[in-house]
C-alpha positions in Angstrom: 85.7 23.5 80.4 85.5 21.0 83.1 82.2 20.7 83.3 81.4 20.2 79.8 83.9 17.6 79.8 82.9 15.8 83.0 79.3 16.1 81.2 80.5 14.6 78.1 82.2 11.8 80.3 79.1 11.3 82.0 76.7 11.1 78.7 79.5 8.7 77.5 78.9 6.1 80.5 75.1 6.9 80.5 74.1 3.6 78.8 76.8 1.1 80.3 75.4 2.8 83.7 71.7 2.3 82.9 71.9 -1.1 81.4 73.9 -2.1 84.6 71.2 -0.4 87.0 68.3 -2.0 84.9 70.4 -5.6 85.2 71.0 -5.1 89.0 67.0 -4.4 89.3 65.9 -7.2 87.2 68.5 -9.5 89.1 67.2 -7.9 92.6 63.5 -8.5 91.4 64.2 -12.3 90.3 65.9 -13.4 93.5 62.7 -11.5 95.4 60.3 -13.2 93.6 62.2 -16.6 93.6 62.2 -16.3 97.5 58.2 -15.6 97.7 57.9 -18.6 95.6 60.1 -20.5 98.2 57.8 -19.3 101.1 54.6 -19.9 99.1 55.5 -23.5 98.6 57.2 -23.9 102.1 54.3 -22.4 103.9 51.5 -24.2 101.9 
């Protein structure tokens, strides 16, 4: 009973969690690429 309710809760929260993880992944990759471009411009 507790396991099934927890599974329902996780499946309900999964879409928000996946979109949040994708957003954080994109933001971190964007900041890393910006740092790479800044370093390439500085050390050219």
